[in-house]
C-alpha positions as a printed NumPy array, in Angstrom:
array([[-65.296, 193.534, 110.664],
       [-62.016, 194.629, 109.703],
       [-59.593, 191.583, 108.936],
       [-56.687, 193.575, 107.886],
       [-56.218, 195.291, 111.201],
       [-55.956, 192.035, 113.   ],
       [-52.739, 191.732, 114.971],
       [-52.251, 188.003, 113.809],
       [-52.189, 188.833, 109.88 ],
       [-48.984, 191.419, 110.486],
       [-47.53 , 188.87 , 112.747],
       [-47.635, 186.033, 110.259],
       [-46.315, 188.319, 107.525],
       [-43.359, 189.374, 109.79 ],
       [-42.535, 185.598, 110.558],
       [-42.621, 184.703, 107.131],
       [-40.2  , 187.65 , 106.179],
       [-38.143, 186.914, 109.129],
       [-37.801, 183.12 , 108.162],
       [-36.782, 183.957, 104.522],
       [-34.089, 186.143, 105.967],
       [-32.737, 183.611, 108.439],
       [-32.841, 180.97 , 105.826],
       [-30.632, 182.935, 103.689],
       [-28.16 , 183.85 , 106.564],
       [-28.044, 180.128, 107.196],
       [-27.404, 179.289, 103.663],
       [-24.313, 181.78 , 103.712],
       [-23.407, 180.386, 107.08 ],
       [-22.737, 177.216, 105.395],
       [-20.978, 178.373, 102.493],
       [-18.564, 180.197, 104.719],
       [-18.104, 176.93 , 106.593],
       [-17.668, 174.971, 103.647],
       [-15.   , 177.307, 102.356],
       [-12.923, 177.695, 105.877],
       [-13.036, 174.001, 106.963],
       [-10.206, 172.142, 105.527],
       [-12.301, 169.38 , 103.903],
       [-10.34 , 168.728, 100.468],
       [-13.376, 166.474,  99.516],
       [-15.749, 169.335,  99.244],
       [-13.221, 171.477,  97.25 ],
       [-12.602, 168.863,  94.845],
       [-16.274, 168.241,  94.218],
       [-16.811, 172.05 ,  93.945],
       [-13.843, 172.415,  91.254],
       [-15.226, 169.312,  89.424],
       [-18.945, 170.707,  89.255],
       [-17.258, 174.354,  88.073],
       [-15.037, 172.734,  85.477],
       [-17.808, 170.415,  83.937],
       [-20.363, 173.312,  83.874],
       [-17.643, 175.848,  82.718],
       [-16.868, 173.564,  79.525]])
């Protein structure tokens, strides 16, 4: 029996890699939305976090 040549093993690996890339894309989309949306509360929060971590 050759388990490595089983179609399910390759498929699971492809699905895991695709889910990882899709997660990165979703994170980038969320960051773009936060930057584009006129939500001053988020901008103030990010600015406060940036200034506190900077000093």
